[in-house]
All heavy atoms as TSV, in Angstrom:
chain	resi	resn	atom	element	x	y	z
A	1	MET	N	N	0.788	-1.133	0.008
A	1	MET	CA	C	0.036	-0.039	-0.007
A	1	MET	C	C	0.853	1.261	0.028
A	1	MET	O	O	0.527	2.209	-0.679
A	1	MET	CB	C	-0.966	-0.020	1.171
A	1	MET	CG	C	-1.980	-1.038	1.132
A	1	MET	SD	S	-3.202	-1.049	2.499
A	1	MET	CE	C	-2.228	-1.963	3.720
A	2	TYR	N	N	1.902	1.300	0.882
A	2	TYR	CA	C	2.747	2.369	0.819
A	2	TYR	C	C	3.542	2.562	-0.519
A	2	TYR	O	O	3.756	3.727	-0.931
A	2	TYR	CB	C	3.712	2.323	1.944
A	2	TYR	CG	C	3.126	2.597	3.342
A	2	TYR	CD1	C	2.810	1.582	4.217
A	2	TYR	CD2	C	2.918	3.979	3.612
A	2	TYR	CE1	C	2.248	1.979	5.439
A	2	TYR	CE2	C	2.341	4.392	4.944
A	2	TYR	CZ	C	2.007	3.230	5.756
A	2	TYR	OH	O	1.474	3.463	6.875
A	3	THR	N	N	3.867	1.549	-1.191
A	3	THR	CA	C	4.480	1.519	-2.456
A	3	THR	C	C	3.545	2.176	-3.510
A	3	THR	O	O	4.052	3.076	-4.272
A	3	THR	CB	C	4.901	0.044	-2.925
A	3	THR	OG1	O	5.670	-0.492	-1.866
A	3	THR	CG2	C	5.545	0.149	-4.215
A	4	LEU	N	N	2.320	1.862	-3.340
A	4	LEU	CA	C	1.339	2.499	-4.346
A	4	LEU	C	C	1.304	4.033	-4.203
A	4	LEU	O	O	1.297	4.695	-4.999
A	4	LEU	CB	C	-0.105	1.893	-4.132
A	4	LEU	CG	C	-1.165	2.489	-4.933
A	4	LEU	CD1	C	-0.885	2.390	-6.531
A	4	LEU	CD2	C	-2.516	1.869	-4.516
A	5	LEU	N	N	1.143	4.480	-2.864
A	5	LEU	CA	C	1.176	5.778	-2.633
A	5	LEU	C	C	2.356	6.601	-2.927
A	5	LEU	O	O	2.506	7.688	-3.396
A	5	LEU	CB	C	0.809	6.127	-1.066
A	5	LEU	CG	C	-0.569	5.879	-0.627
A	5	LEU	CD1	C	-0.633	6.357	0.925
A	5	LEU	CD2	C	-1.516	6.784	-1.430
A	6	GLY	N	N	3.543	5.944	-2.702
A	6	GLY	CA	C	4.790	6.452	-3.141
A	6	GLY	C	C	4.876	6.694	-4.627
A	6	GLY	O	O	5.394	7.700	-5.144
A	7	ALA	N	N	4.346	5.732	-5.352
A	7	ALA	CA	C	4.323	5.891	-6.879
A	7	ALA	C	C	3.250	7.063	-7.272
A	7	ALA	O	O	3.667	7.792	-8.106
A	7	ALA	CB	C	3.807	4.638	-7.560
A	8	VAL	N	N	2.147	7.130	-6.674
A	8	VAL	CA	C	1.144	8.192	-6.963
A	8	VAL	C	C	1.750	9.551	-6.725
A	8	VAL	O	O	1.505	10.467	-7.373
A	8	VAL	CB	C	-0.164	7.925	-6.156
A	8	VAL	CG1	C	-1.041	9.102	-6.362
A	8	VAL	CG2	C	-0.865	6.694	-6.725
A	9	TYR	N	N	2.458	9.664	-5.565
A	9	TYR	CA	C	3.034	10.877	-5.167
A	9	TYR	C	C	4.444	11.273	-5.652
A	9	TYR	O	O	4.958	12.310	-5.291
A	9	TYR	CB	C	2.912	11.166	-3.616
A	9	TYR	CG	C	1.586	11.395	-3.136
A	9	TYR	CD1	C	0.641	10.348	-2.747
A	9	TYR	CD2	C	1.038	12.724	-3.067
A	9	TYR	CE1	C	-0.504	10.583	-2.204
A	9	TYR	CE2	C	-0.287	12.930	-2.714
A	9	TYR	CZ	C	-1.033	11.935	-2.263
A	9	TYR	OH	O	-2.383	12.168	-1.906
A	10	SER	N	N	4.879	10.427	-6.448
A	10	SER	CA	C	6.225	10.616	-7.123
A	10	SER	C	C	6.193	11.796	-8.091
A	10	SER	O	O	5.174	12.138	-8.611
A	10	SER	CB	C	6.798	9.372	-7.821
A	10	SER	OG	O	6.163	9.191	-8.862
A	11	PRO	N	N	7.247	12.526	-8.204
A	11	PRO	CA	C	7.314	13.712	-9.232
A	11	PRO	C	C	6.967	13.302	-10.600
A	11	PRO	O	O	6.445	14.113	-11.443
A	11	PRO	CB	C	8.657	14.199	-9.092
A	11	PRO	CG	C	9.306	13.646	-7.882
A	11	PRO	CD	C	8.652	12.386	-7.576
A	12	ASP	N	N	7.300	12.004	-11.030
A	12	ASP	CA	C	6.924	11.524	-12.319
A	12	ASP	C	C	5.418	11.179	-12.630
A	12	ASP	O	O	5.191	11.041	-13.697
A	12	ASP	CB	C	7.795	10.313	-12.685
A	12	ASP	CG	C	9.304	10.605	-12.550
A	12	ASP	OD1	O	9.714	11.839	-12.632
A	12	ASP	OD2	O	10.061	9.708	-12.324
A	13	ALA	N	N	4.755	11.079	-11.540
A	13	ALA	CA	C	3.348	10.557	-11.678
A	13	ALA	C	C	2.364	11.846	-12.154
A	13	ALA	O	O	2.638	12.855	-11.799
A	13	ALA	CB	C	2.809	9.999	-10.367
A	14	PRO	N	N	1.457	11.351	-12.937
A	14	PRO	CA	C	0.458	12.565	-13.340
A	14	PRO	C	C	-0.279	13.091	-12.069
A	14	PRO	O	O	-0.675	12.313	-11.192
A	14	PRO	CB	C	-0.558	11.832	-14.213
A	14	PRO	CG	C	0.027	10.550	-14.612
A	14	PRO	CD	C	1.088	10.198	-13.583
A	15	GLY	N	N	-0.429	14.402	-12.077
A	15	GLY	CA	C	-1.143	15.050	-11.045
A	15	GLY	C	C	-2.533	14.577	-10.685
A	15	GLY	O	O	-2.935	14.635	-9.545
A	16	TRP	N	N	-3.218	14.275	-11.768
A	16	TRP	CA	C	-4.572	13.851	-11.450
A	16	TRP	C	C	-4.751	12.648	-10.680
A	16	TRP	O	O	-5.751	12.395	-9.987
A	16	TRP	CB	C	-5.350	13.651	-12.823
A	16	TRP	CG	C	-4.685	12.636	-13.674
A	16	TRP	CD1	C	-3.859	12.679	-14.736
A	16	TRP	CD2	C	-5.151	11.201	-13.695
A	16	TRP	NE1	N	-3.486	11.485	-15.251
A	16	TRP	CE2	C	-4.367	10.590	-14.676
A	16	TRP	CE3	C	-5.877	10.461	-12.873
A	16	TRP	CZ2	C	-4.394	9.260	-14.919
A	16	TRP	CZ3	C	-6.049	9.094	-13.197
A	16	TRP	CH2	C	-5.193	8.396	-14.148
A	17	LEU	N	N	-3.735	11.866	-10.488
A	17	LEU	CA	C	-3.842	10.665	-9.664
A	17	LEU	C	C	-4.024	10.977	-8.193
A	17	LEU	O	O	-4.718	10.342	-7.463
A	17	LEU	CB	C	-2.524	9.804	-9.827
A	17	LEU	CG	C	-2.422	8.956	-11.073
A	17	LEU	CD1	C	-0.996	8.285	-11.149
A	17	LEU	CD2	C	-3.497	7.912	-11.115
A	18	ARG	N	N	-3.348	12.129	-7.756
A	18	ARG	CA	C	-3.481	12.512	-6.432
A	18	ARG	C	C	-4.783	13.051	-6.016
A	18	ARG	O	O	-5.183	13.162	-4.992
A	18	ARG	CB	C	-2.439	13.642	-6.155
A	18	ARG	CG	C	-0.998	13.191	-6.167
A	18	ARG	CD	C	-0.002	14.293	-5.956
A	18	ARG	NE	N	1.225	13.961	-6.595
A	18	ARG	CZ	C	1.640	14.349	-7.715
A	18	ARG	NH1	N	0.946	15.022	-8.516
A	18	ARG	NH2	N	2.917	13.950	-8.268
A	19	GLU	N	N	-5.575	13.425	-7.013
A	19	GLU	CA	C	-6.843	14.016	-6.801
A	19	GLU	C	C	-8.030	12.845	-6.875
A	19	GLU	O	O	-9.092	13.304	-6.515
A	19	GLU	CB	C	-7.226	14.952	-8.063
A	19	GLU	CG	C	-6.213	16.032	-8.007
A	19	GLU	CD	C	-6.381	16.988	-9.174
A	19	GLU	OE1	O	-7.548	16.732	-10.041
A	19	GLU	OE2	O	-5.591	17.899	-9.468
A	20	LEU	N	N	-7.665	11.712	-7.037
A	20	LEU	CA	C	-8.697	10.606	-6.976
A	20	LEU	C	C	-9.174	10.420	-5.591
A	20	LEU	O	O	-8.249	10.279	-4.668
A	20	LEU	CB	C	-8.033	9.360	-7.590
A	20	LEU	CG	C	-7.726	9.195	-9.006
A	20	LEU	CD1	C	-7.128	7.951	-9.366
A	20	LEU	CD2	C	-9.092	9.363	-9.788
A	21	PRO	N	N	-10.409	10.346	-5.284
A	21	PRO	CA	C	-10.892	10.126	-3.953
A	21	PRO	C	C	-10.417	8.833	-3.255
A	21	PRO	O	O	-10.100	8.889	-2.127
A	21	PRO	CB	C	-12.425	10.063	-4.091
A	21	PRO	CG	C	-12.742	10.865	-5.450
A	21	PRO	CD	C	-11.545	10.539	-6.297
A	22	ALA	N	N	-10.179	7.872	-4.037
A	22	ALA	CA	C	-9.742	6.535	-3.488
A	22	ALA	C	C	-8.318	6.716	-2.909
A	22	ALA	O	O	-7.950	6.060	-1.903
A	22	ALA	CB	C	-9.955	5.464	-4.488
A	23	VAL	N	N	-7.458	7.467	-3.690
A	23	VAL	CA	C	-6.095	7.700	-3.243
A	23	VAL	C	C	-6.167	8.339	-1.907
A	23	VAL	O	O	-5.376	8.084	-1.017
A	23	VAL	CB	C	-5.342	8.349	-4.295
A	23	VAL	CG1	C	-4.003	8.721	-3.743
A	23	VAL	CG2	C	-5.186	7.493	-5.620
A	24	GLU	N	N	-6.901	9.403	-1.837
A	24	GLU	CA	C	-6.973	10.158	-0.572
A	24	GLU	C	C	-7.457	9.496	0.643
A	24	GLU	O	O	-6.901	9.379	1.639
A	24	GLU	CB	C	-7.875	11.493	-0.750
A	24	GLU	CG	C	-7.966	12.288	0.493
A	24	GLU	CD	C	-6.712	12.955	0.875
A	24	GLU	OE1	O	-5.677	12.994	0.303
A	24	GLU	OE2	O	-6.684	13.417	2.114
A	25	VAL	N	N	-8.456	8.538	0.460
A	25	VAL	CA	C	-9.080	7.638	1.422
A	25	VAL	C	C	-7.874	6.722	1.906
A	25	VAL	O	O	-7.617	6.535	3.165
A	25	VAL	CB	C	-10.255	6.837	0.950
A	25	VAL	CG1	C	-10.484	5.703	1.834
A	25	VAL	CG2	C	-11.432	7.826	0.706
A	26	LEU	N	N	-7.167	6.074	0.866
A	26	LEU	CA	C	-6.051	5.191	1.203
A	26	LEU	C	C	-5.006	5.916	2.114
A	26	LEU	O	O	-4.587	5.373	3.165
A	26	LEU	CB	C	-5.443	4.646	-0.056
A	26	LEU	CG	C	-4.244	3.691	0.145
A	26	LEU	CD1	C	-4.606	2.460	1.017
A	26	LEU	CD2	C	-3.695	3.291	-1.132
A	27	ARG	N	N	-4.612	7.092	1.772
A	27	ARG	CA	C	-3.602	7.896	2.415
A	27	ARG	C	C	-4.040	8.163	3.847
A	27	ARG	O	O	-3.258	7.960	4.764
A	27	ARG	CB	C	-3.370	9.275	1.699
A	27	ARG	CG	C	-2.207	10.009	2.323
A	27	ARG	CD	C	-2.168	11.407	1.591
A	27	ARG	NE	N	-3.194	12.220	1.968
A	27	ARG	CZ	C	-3.291	12.913	3.242
A	27	ARG	NH1	N	-2.339	12.770	4.154
A	27	ARG	NH2	N	-4.348	13.704	3.554
A	28	VAL	N	N	-5.240	8.566	4.045
A	28	VAL	CA	C	-5.835	8.856	5.369
A	28	VAL	C	C	-5.854	7.712	6.224
A	28	VAL	O	O	-5.490	7.681	7.465
A	28	VAL	CB	C	-7.132	9.626	5.270
A	28	VAL	CG1	C	-7.841	9.843	6.615
A	28	VAL	CG2	C	-6.949	11.062	4.669
A	29	VAL	N	N	-6.360	6.599	5.642
A	29	VAL	CA	C	-6.511	5.308	6.439
A	29	VAL	C	C	-5.052	4.842	6.897
A	29	VAL	O	O	-5.017	4.516	8.019
A	29	VAL	CB	C	-7.241	4.294	5.671
A	29	VAL	CG1	C	-7.113	2.828	6.237
A	29	VAL	CG2	C	-8.695	4.612	5.496
A	30	LEU	N	N	-4.182	4.905	5.926
A	30	LEU	CA	C	-2.742	4.435	6.384
A	30	LEU	C	C	-2.219	5.378	7.423
A	30	LEU	O	O	-1.582	4.876	8.417
A	30	LEU	CB	C	-1.904	4.400	5.124
A	30	LEU	CG	C	-2.182	3.389	4.127
A	30	LEU	CD1	C	-1.226	3.452	2.965
A	30	LEU	CD2	C	-2.015	1.941	4.821
A	31	LEU	N	N	-2.357	6.687	7.296
A	31	LEU	CA	C	-1.817	7.583	8.214
A	31	LEU	C	C	-2.450	7.369	9.677
A	31	LEU	O	O	-1.810	7.466	10.645
A	31	LEU	CB	C	-2.044	9.048	7.738
A	31	LEU	CG	C	-1.554	10.126	8.552
A	31	LEU	CD1	C	-0.057	10.117	8.588
A	31	LEU	CD2	C	-2.148	11.454	8.027
A	32	GLN	N	N	-3.762	7.187	9.615
A	32	GLN	CA	C	-4.447	7.036	10.899
A	32	GLN	C	C	-4.210	5.719	11.650
A	32	GLN	O	O	-4.303	5.723	12.890
A	32	GLN	CB	C	-5.938	7.333	10.787
A	32	GLN	CG	C	-6.390	8.689	10.381
A	32	GLN	CD	C	-7.824	8.861	10.110
A	32	GLN	OE1	O	-8.461	7.850	9.994
A	32	GLN	NE2	N	-8.312	10.150	10.073
A	33	ASN	N	N	-4.015	4.631	10.877
A	33	ASN	CA	C	-3.959	3.326	11.540
A	33	ASN	C	C	-2.684	2.677	11.519
A	33	ASN	O	O	-2.586	1.678	12.301
A	33	ASN	CB	C	-4.880	2.452	10.751
A	33	ASN	CG	C	-6.480	2.934	10.974
A	33	ASN	OD1	O	-6.983	2.874	12.020
A	33	ASN	ND2	N	-6.966	3.372	9.756
A	34	TYR	N	N	-1.597	3.166	10.868
A	34	TYR	CA	C	-0.353	2.585	10.829
A	34	TYR	C	C	0.778	3.491	10.950
A	34	TYR	O	O	0.699	4.645	10.708
A	34	TYR	CB	C	-0.043	1.823	9.467
A	34	TYR	CG	C	-1.117	0.700	9.312
A	34	TYR	CD1	C	-2.247	0.930	8.549
A	34	TYR	CD2	C	-1.051	-0.555	9.745
A	34	TYR	CE1	C	-3.294	-0.147	8.319
A	34	TYR	CE2	C	-1.909	-1.534	9.579
A	34	TYR	CZ	C	-3.043	-1.214	8.859
A	34	TYR	OH	O	-4.020	-2.209	8.753
A	35	THR	N	N	1.957	2.895	11.552
A	35	THR	CA	C	3.172	3.881	11.655
A	35	THR	C	C	4.299	3.114	10.897
A	35	THR	O	O	4.333	1.950	10.834
A	35	THR	CB	C	3.653	3.898	13.150
A	35	THR	OG1	O	3.870	2.629	13.680
A	35	THR	CG2	C	2.619	4.602	14.051
A	36	ARG	N	N	5.175	3.889	10.349
A	36	ARG	CA	C	6.301	3.399	9.733
A	36	ARG	C	C	7.594	3.771	10.464
A	36	ARG	O	O	7.672	5.026	10.691
A	36	ARG	CB	C	6.353	3.913	8.265
A	36	ARG	CG	C	5.290	3.232	7.344
A	36	ARG	CD	C	5.245	3.885	6.001
A	36	ARG	NE	N	6.442	4.362	5.432
A	36	ARG	CZ	C	6.443	4.777	4.199
A	36	ARG	NH1	N	5.512	4.888	3.430
A	36	ARG	NH2	N	7.643	5.257	3.732
A	37	THR	N	N	8.451	2.903	10.661
A	37	THR	CA	C	9.735	3.262	11.369
A	37	THR	C	C	10.825	2.583	10.572
A	37	THR	O	O	10.644	1.466	9.838
A	37	THR	CB	C	9.763	2.800	12.845
A	37	THR	OG1	O	9.383	1.447	12.895
A	37	THR	CG2	C	8.700	3.603	13.599
A	38	ILE	N	N	11.980	3.039	10.759
A	38	ILE	CA	C	13.176	2.535	10.202
A	38	ILE	C	C	14.139	1.959	11.316
A	38	ILE	O	O	14.366	2.714	12.250
A	38	ILE	CB	C	13.999	3.472	9.356
A	38	ILE	CG1	C	13.025	4.177	8.335
A	38	ILE	CG2	C	15.238	2.936	8.743
A	38	ILE	CD1	C	12.604	3.211	7.264
A	39	THR	N	N	14.483	0.754	11.252
A	39	THR	CA	C	15.255	0.110	12.233
A	39	THR	C	C	16.680	0.626	12.157
A	39	THR	O	O	17.103	1.201	11.123
A	39	THR	CB	C	15.201	-1.429	12.255
A	39	THR	OG1	O	15.723	-1.883	10.945
A	39	THR	CG2	C	13.685	-1.958	12.332
A	40	GLY	N	N	17.478	0.250	13.137
A	40	GLY	CA	C	18.928	0.566	13.087
A	40	GLY	C	C	19.653	0.067	11.804
A	40	GLY	O	O	20.688	0.704	11.414
A	41	ASN	N	N	19.275	-0.989	11.332
A	41	ASN	CA	C	19.866	-1.644	10.074
A	41	ASN	C	C	19.267	-1.032	8.731
A	41	ASN	O	O	19.525	-1.681	7.779
A	41	ASN	CB	C	19.974	-3.209	10.212
A	41	ASN	CG	C	18.671	-3.774	10.294
A	41	ASN	OD1	O	17.617	-3.061	10.275
A	41	ASN	ND2	N	18.438	-5.119	10.315
A	42	GLY	N	N	18.406	-0.173	8.879
A	42	GLY	CA	C	17.801	0.439	7.631
A	42	GLY	C	C	16.544	-0.279	7.068
A	42	GLY	O	O	16.041	0.017	6.080
A	43	ARG	N	N	16.008	-1.238	7.935
A	43	ARG	CA	C	14.730	-1.913	7.581
A	43	ARG	C	C	13.607	-1.204	7.852
A	43	ARG	O	O	13.418	-0.790	9.040
A	43	ARG	CB	C	14.859	-3.333	8.278
A	43	ARG	CG	C	13.654	-4.183	7.606
A	43	ARG	CD	C	13.853	-5.572	8.214
A	43	ARG	NE	N	12.705	-6.402	7.845
A	43	ARG	CZ	C	12.233	-7.320	8.525
A	43	ARG	NH1	N	12.730	-7.697	9.650
A	43	ARG	NH2	N	11.151	-7.976	8.167
A	44	GLU	N	N	12.603	-1.097	7.023
A	44	GLU	CA	C	11.373	-0.435	7.285
A	44	GLU	C	C	10.377	-1.407	7.895
A	44	GLU	O	O	10.162	-2.481	7.603
A	44	GLU	CB	C	10.738	0.152	5.918
A	44	GLU	CG	C	9.481	0.856	6.167
A	44	GLU	CD	C	8.827	1.287	4.887
A	44	GLU	OE1	O	8.519	0.534	3.988
A	44	GLU	OE2	O	8.558	2.448	4.762
A	45	VAL	N	N	9.760	-0.987	9.015
A	45	VAL	CA	C	8.844	-1.761	9.775
A	45	VAL	C	C	7.538	-0.980	9.783
A	45	VAL	O	O	7.441	0.255	10.237
A	45	VAL	CB	C	9.274	-1.981	11.187
A	45	VAL	CG1	C	8.322	-2.852	11.871
A	45	VAL	CG2	C	10.641	-2.835	11.228
A	46	ILE	N	N	6.363	-1.741	9.407
A	46	ILE	CA	C	5.174	-1.024	9.485
A	46	ILE	C	C	4.309	-1.854	10.544
A	46	ILE	O	O	4.244	-3.032	10.574
A	46	ILE	CB	C	4.394	-1.316	8.050
A	46	ILE	CG1	C	5.246	-0.435	7.065
A	46	ILE	CG2	C	2.979	-0.670	8.137
A	46	ILE	CD1	C	4.690	-0.708	5.563
A	47	THR	N	N	3.775	-0.988	11.493
A	47	THR	CA	C	3.016	-1.612	12.538
A	47	THR	C	C	1.597	-0.845	12.769
A	47	THR	O	O	1.502	0.250	12.402
A	47	THR	CB	C	3.780	-1.531	13.883
A	47	THR	OG1	O	3.974	-0.281	14.163
A	47	THR	CG2	C	4.989	-2.387	13.864
A	48	ARG	N	N	0.698	-1.642	13.354
A	48	ARG	CA	C	-0.610	-0.965	13.594
A	48	ARG	C	C	-0.384	0.135	14.635
A	48	ARG	O	O	0.238	-0.092	15.704
A	48	ARG	CB	C	-1.602	-1.999	14.030
A	48	ARG	CG	C	-2.968	-1.445	14.123
A	48	ARG	CD	C	-4.030	-2.465	13.782
A	48	ARG	NE	N	-5.320	-2.041	14.137
A	48	ARG	CZ	C	-6.075	-1.184	13.316
A	48	ARG	NH1	N	-5.646	-0.907	12.182
A	48	ARG	NH2	N	-7.365	-0.883	13.729
A	49	ARG	N	N	-1.012	1.300	14.445
A	49	ARG	CA	C	-0.938	2.288	15.515
A	49	ARG	C	C	-1.664	2.023	16.720
A	49	ARG	O	O	-2.796	1.577	16.706
A	49	ARG	CB	C	-1.535	3.613	14.867
A	49	ARG	CG	C	-1.347	4.854	15.855
A	49	ARG	CD	C	-1.963	6.081	15.206
A	49	ARG	NE	N	-1.156	6.544	14.034
A	49	ARG	CZ	C	-0.045	7.216	14.065
A	49	ARG	NH1	N	0.466	7.607	15.240
A	49	ARG	NH2	N	0.563	7.610	12.858
A	50	GLU	N	N	-1.002	2.168	17.893
A	50	GLU	CA	C	-1.586	2.019	19.139
A	50	GLU	C	C	-1.580	3.335	19.828
A	50	GLU	O	O	-0.520	3.979	20.038
A	50	GLU	CB	C	-0.723	0.908	19.970
A	50	GLU	CG	C	-0.769	-0.386	19.323
A	50	GLU	CD	C	-2.016	-1.049	19.303
A	50	GLU	OE1	O	-2.936	-0.875	20.176
A	50	GLU	OE2	O	-2.275	-1.974	18.468
A	51	ALA	N	N	-2.747	3.762	20.205
A	51	ALA	CA	C	-2.922	5.107	20.939
A	51	ALA	C	C	-2.034	5.292	22.250
A	51	ALA	O	O	-1.500	6.325	22.407
A	51	ALA	CB	C	-4.313	5.402	21.171
A	52	ASP	N	N	-1.932	4.101	22.938
A	52	ASP	CA	C	-1.181	4.179	24.175
A	52	ASP	C	C	0.365	4.475	23.987
A	52	ASP	O	O	0.917	5.174	24.664
A	52	ASP	CB	C	-1.371	2.985	24.901
A	52	ASP	CG	C	-2.785	2.694	25.400
A	52	ASP	OD1	O	-3.555	3.642	25.509
A	52	ASP	OD2	O	-3.163	1.546	25.637
A	53	THR	N	N	0.894	3.850	22.992
A	53	THR	CA	C	2.314	4.014	22.762
A	53	THR	C	C	2.602	4.913	21.551
A	53	THR	O	O	3.753	5.630	21.682
A	53	THR	CB	C	2.960	2.517	22.364
A	53	THR	OG1	O	2.301	1.975	21.282
A	53	THR	CG2	C	2.834	1.680	23.625
A	54	ASP	N	N	1.840	5.001	20.558
A	54	ASP	CA	C	2.177	5.822	19.347
A	54	ASP	C	C	1.599	7.169	19.347
A	54	ASP	O	O	1.813	8.012	18.600
A	54	ASP	CB	C	1.725	5.051	18.133
A	54	ASP	CG	C	2.460	3.768	17.934
A	54	ASP	OD1	O	3.729	3.693	18.196
A	54	ASP	OD2	O	1.764	2.789	17.552
A	55	GLY	N	N	0.505	7.390	20.305
A	55	GLY	CA	C	-0.104	8.590	20.330
A	55	GLY	C	C	-1.241	8.649	19.293
A	55	GLY	O	O	-1.468	7.838	18.470
A	56	LEU	N	N	-1.807	9.794	19.201
A	56	LEU	CA	C	-2.924	10.011	18.205
A	56	LEU	C	C	-2.294	10.346	16.794
A	56	LEU	O	O	-1.101	10.797	16.689
A	56	LEU	CB	C	-3.746	11.297	18.574
A	56	LEU	CG	C	-4.536	11.181	19.955
A	56	LEU	CD1	C	-5.247	12.414	20.370
A	56	LEU	CD2	C	-5.537	9.970	19.755
A	57	PRO	N	N	-2.914	9.990	15.756
A	57	PRO	CA	C	-2.355	10.274	14.436
A	57	PRO	C	C	-2.238	11.847	14.213
A	57	PRO	O	O	-2.983	12.652	14.901
A	57	PRO	CB	C	-3.411	9.761	13.439
A	57	PRO	CG	C	-4.667	9.510	14.186
A	57	PRO	CD	C	-4.227	9.372	15.694
A	58	PRO	N	N	-1.331	12.281	13.301
A	58	PRO	CA	C	-1.202	13.631	13.115
A	58	PRO	C	C	-2.384	14.235	12.556
A	58	PRO	O	O	-3.195	13.680	11.828
A	58	PRO	CB	C	0.041	13.718	12.176
A	58	PRO	CG	C	0.169	12.253	11.533
A	58	PRO	CD	C	-0.444	11.337	12.599
A	59	GLY	N	N	-2.647	15.538	12.983
A	59	GLY	CA	C	-3.834	16.305	12.485
A	59	GLY	C	C	-3.530	16.818	10.969
A	59	GLY	O	O	-2.557	16.436	10.318
A	60	ARG	N	N	-4.493	17.603	10.411
A	60	ARG	CA	C	-4.309	18.036	9.053
A	60	ARG	C	C	-2.990	18.797	9.016
A	60	ARG	O	O	-2.291	18.974	8.272
A	60	ARG	CB	C	-5.405	19.074	8.738
A	60	ARG	CG	C	-6.663	18.248	8.337
A	60	ARG	CD	C	-7.713	19.280	7.937
A	60	ARG	NE	N	-8.835	18.535	7.373
A	60	ARG	CZ	C	-9.129	18.310	6.123
A	60	ARG	NH1	N	-8.410	18.852	5.228
A	60	ARG	NH2	N	-10.174	17.555	5.842
């Protein structure tokens, strides 16, 4: 899912892709429900957001 959003928001992608309602819904859902972190060895880890440990999702 993050790969898809990365492709949509890349400088080479057509601008109209960012305006699709489904893309915006996907972006918001991922932002609100998951966190991405990079480990010490450079590996990306995606986990479900937990309000107790990760806090609330960022606002607008």
